[in-house]
Each structure stands twice: as structure tokens, then as C-alpha cells.
C-alpha positions, 0 to 999 in steps of 0.5 A: 603773248601766251598760247593756252591750248586748254583754257577751260570754260568755267562759266557762261551767261546768255541773253538772246544772241549775246554771251558772256563766257568765263575762261580759266587761263591763269598766265593770260589773266595775270598779264591782261590789261584793259583794252587788250584782246585774245584770239580764239580758235573755235574748233580743233579742226580747220572750220572756221580756219582763222581764229577770232578776236575778242576783247578781254571784258574783265579778269578775276584771279585766274580767269578772264571773261569775253563778251560777244554777240552772235554775228557769224559762223565763228561766234555762233559755234562759240556760243554753243560751247559748254562749261568744262569744254576747253578753247585754244587761245592766244593773248593778251594781245595789243596795246590797251587804254592808258588809265594812268594814275593822273586820272585819280580823283577825276571824272572820265566818260566811257562810251560803248555802242552795242557789243563795243561795251565789251572792253569798257567794263575791265577799264571801268574796274581799273579806273575805279581802283585807281580812284577815277570816277567813271561815268558809263554811256551804253547804247543799243538799238533796243532795250534788248541790246543792253544786256550788261546794263543790270550788271553794271548797275549792280557793280555801282557804276554811274551808267546812262543808257540810250536806245535807237528806238527809245525803248529804254533811256535816251532816245537816239544814238549814244554819241548824241546822249554823250554830247548832251551830257557834256553840257553838264560835265567835262570829263578829263578823258573819253574812252570809247568802243563801238561802230566806226560812225559812232566813234567818229562822231564822238571824236568830233565832239571831243575835239570841239570840247578839247577833251582827250579821247581814246578809241578801241578800233574794231577790225577783222583780224587774221592772226592778231599779232601782226603777221598777216597785215589783215587789219590795217588802218590809216593812222596819222604819223608826223605830218603824214599818214601810214597804214598800221596794223591795228592788232599790233599798234592798237587796237586803242589809239588816241583820237588825234591819230585816227583817220576816219573812213570818210577822211581817207584819201 
């Protein structure tokens, strides 16, 4: 883990309440891997008090990107930051996706629900460089909730979209789109990030199809490195279950290890 108290904002894009921010932090960029995250201190003073976690959306040379949606005080304040301002960040943190060389030449499915698309662009880039063929499934409530669609298309990725209201692409949940498309192809692995109900459905589909899957779990985090126990999740260990810290042992876990909320207790 590296602390960079002066990570400079070198780029910023926005779509309504979605933001893509590019940060110059050479040492953190050098060590970043798909599925890892950073913790951002929003202000120099203590309001808000806690840092906020953000998936690493991509890296390029000395820079990393984060993609987020305004959802509260922290993200609202962050969205107001401008180019050349600096942020105090910690990272890279956590354990990411396992994009092994064994996936070379194979088809894989990446499924992002809403802002859960954030870590999957970095993963898609890594998989492409290793020779895997990624198919991206991107879901949102409406067309406006697919702000990264055009960028993914420009990068040449095979992308299928869904919207809850049918305003673009498949009408319905992205988990249902994936299930329908799995009748036509069988990926070597499924990678997903998004709301827990979405990931639980995908986990069930993957299990039925005997497809290995990995999920990046979302959680409120207080520190990001295991000190506060604020992000615990029930994970299967051996014949039982344990409360583990998502920030330290995750945020990415294999499907077979995750105890989904409805299963707890």
C-alpha cells in the first residue's frame, strides 16, 4: 500500500451524475491490478471524516482512472474537484480478478451493473493483452445510466447493453441478458460487479452452467486495509463460514465462496 498525499487530477469527464477522473500517481499506477481499489480522502479537513473507496477503472503510464456516480456527500464533493487540484489517496488495495494466462484464446464474460462497470474496463484491457476474447455486458436503469458505452465501443470491445426500461438494448436486467446469451456461447469464466441481487442471480446461472465466476463485492469501507472491520462479509471456508474483511481478502471472491445475503443465517 502506498500513500500519495498529492495525486494530481489531470483529467475529468462527466455525464449527468457520472464522473470519470484521471489521477497522476506513478507509484500507485505501477502496482495497480484489475479489481483493486484506492481510498480517497475527499477534503483536507475532517468533513467527511472517512476516506471513500473507488475501484481502479484503468491505468496508463503514470496515471490511474476512477469512475463514480454521485450518491452522497463524499462523491458529490469529489465531483466538484477540478483539474490540477490534488487528492490524498491510498492504494492499490485489495485482491483483484484472476486474469491468468490460461484464459488466452478463450471467451470470457464481463458483467457490470450500473457503476459496477468501473473495475471491468481495466480487466477487459488486461484480458485483451493476454489474448482472451472479452464480451462485456453492461446494464443500467435507463440509457443515461450507460455513460461508458461509447468509450467501450470505440475501444473495440464486444459489448451488449440492457436497460430496465428498454430505452436502449435488451429490455430487462443485465443478469437476464447474460442468461439469454449463454444459450449461444459458453465463456471460460464470468467476471461481475454490481448490485448484490444482480450478482446473486449471475452466481446461480453460472452454477447451473458449471462456469467458474468471480465477483467484486461492494461495501462501505472505513479504512480500506483491514483495521476497522467495517466491511465484513460471510465467506465459505472449508465446511463452514467465516466473517472476513472484504477490503483485505477481497473485494474479488470466487462465486463458490460467497454467502449471499438471503442465505446468511
